[in-house]
C-alpha positions as CSV (number, residue, x, y, z in Angstrom):
1,X,51.3,14.0,-178.2
2,X,52.3,14.7,-181.7
3,X,49.9,14.1,-184.5
4,X,52.9,12.7,-186.6
5,X,53.3,9.8,-184.0
6,X,49.6,9.2,-184.2
7,X,49.8,9.2,-188.0
8,X,52.7,6.8,-187.8
9,X,50.7,4.3,-185.6
10,X,47.9,4.5,-188.0
11,X,50.3,3.6,-190.8
12,X,51.5,0.5,-188.8
13,X,48.1,-0.6,-188.2
14,X,46.7,-0.4,-191.6
15,X,46.3,-4.0,-192.1
16,X,44.8,-4.5,-188.7
17,X,41.3,-3.2,-189.6
18,X,39.7,0.1,-189.4
19,X,41.4,2.0,-186.4
20,X,40.0,5.2,-185.0
21,X,41.1,7.6,-182.4
22,X,39.5,9.6,-179.8
23,X,41.1,12.3,-177.7
24,X,41.0,11.4,-174.0
25,X,42.6,12.8,-171.0
26,X,45.4,14.5,-172.9
27,X,46.2,11.4,-175.1
28,X,44.2,9.3,-177.6
29,X,42.3,6.0,-177.2
30,X,42.5,3.7,-180.4
31,X,39.4,1.8,-181.2
32,X,38.7,-1.0,-183.6
33,X,34.9,-1.8,-184.3
34,X,34.0,0.5,-181.5
35,X,36.2,-1.4,-178.9
36,X,39.0,0.5,-177.3
37,X,42.1,-1.5,-177.4
38,X,45.0,1.0,-176.9
39,X,46.0,4.3,-175.5
40,X,48.5,6.7,-176.9
41,X,50.0,9.0,-174.4
42,X,53.2,11.1,-174.5
43,X,54.2,9.7,-177.8
44,X,54.0,6.1,-176.4
45,X,51.8,3.3,-177.3
46,X,49.9,1.2,-174.6
47,X,47.8,-1.8,-175.4
48,X,45.0,-3.6,-173.4
49,X,46.3,-6.5,-171.3
50,X,44.3,-8.9,-169.2
51,X,45.1,-11.9,-167.0
52,X,45.2,-14.2,-170.1
53,X,47.9,-12.1,-171.9
54,X,49.8,-10.3,-169.1
55,X,52.6,-12.9,-168.7
56,X,53.6,-12.4,-172.5
57,X,53.9,-8.8,-171.9
58,X,55.9,-9.3,-168.7
59,X,58.2,-11.8,-170.5
60,X,58.9,-9.2,-173.2
61,X,59.9,-6.6,-170.6
62,X,56.9,-4.4,-171.2
63,X,55.5,-2.1,-168.5
64,X,52.1,-0.9,-167.5
65,X,50.6,2.6,-168.1
66,X,50.8,4.5,-164.8
67,X,49.6,7.8,-163.7
68,X,49.6,10.0,-160.6
69,X,46.5,10.4,-158.7
70,X,46.9,12.8,-155.8
71,X,49.9,11.1,-154.0
72,X,49.5,7.6,-155.5
73,X,50.4,5.8,-158.7
74,X,47.6,4.1,-160.6
75,X,48.5,1.4,-163.0
76,X,45.9,0.7,-165.7
77,X,45.5,-2.6,-167.7
78,X,47.3,-1.0,-170.8
79,X,51.0,-1.9,-171.3
80,X,53.7,-0.7,-173.5
81,X,54.8,-3.0,-176.5
82,X,58.4,-4.1,-177.0
83,X,60.2,-1.2,-178.7
84,X,61.1,-3.4,-181.6
85,X,57.4,-4.0,-182.4
86,X,57.2,-0.4,-183.5
87,X,59.6,-1.0,-186.2
88,X,57.3,-2.8,-188.6
89,X,53.6,-3.8,-188.8
90,X,54.6,-7.4,-188.9
91,X,56.2,-7.0,-185.6
92,X,53.5,-5.1,-184.1
93,X,50.6,-7.1,-185.2
94,X,50.9,-10.1,-182.6
95,X,50.8,-7.5,-179.9
96,X,47.8,-5.9,-181.3
97,X,46.0,-9.3,-181.6
98,X,46.7,-10.0,-177.9
99,X,45.3,-6.5,-177.1
100,X,42.3,-6.7,-179.2
101,X,41.5,-10.2,-177.8
102,X,41.9,-8.8,-174.3
103,X,39.6,-5.7,-175.2
104,X,37.0,-8.1,-176.6
105,X,36.9,-10.3,-173.5
106,X,36.4,-7.1,-171.3
107,X,33.8,-5.8,-173.6
108,X,31.9,-9.2,-173.6
109,X,32.3,-9.9,-169.9
110,X,29.1,-9.8,-167.8
111,X,28.6,-6.6,-165.8
112,X,28.5,-6.9,-162.2
113,X,25.5,-5.4,-160.8
114,X,25.7,-3.4,-157.6
115,X,23.2,-4.7,-155.0
116,X,20.3,-2.6,-154.5
117,X,19.7,-0.7,-151.4
118,X,17.2,-2.3,-149.1
119,X,14.2,-0.1,-148.6
120,X,13.0,0.5,-145.1
121,X,9.2,0.9,-144.3
122,X,8.4,4.4,-143.0
């Protein structure tokens, strides 16, 4: 991934709040207020999607981020944005808002605890 593309995205997101990035798995994760809301891989932007926002991304012709794991394709809950959204901050902003809202819902969701193993008497 080129640093130029990451810099371009940061410029587009300037009015979105403080966005930081961290290297991960050959790409970058984008964070706002410590919450990951997007991935950048191979000069492509993928934003967080959940059940609440998925239909809007599907209707816009967006696609999920997928990767190969052994012999299967794994789809993550990060989707591309419409190509036209990358033309301006104004066009990108609604997609970032959807992504950040999905990321906050995920971050604030109660965690599921695994059942404890039963102890057996010796």
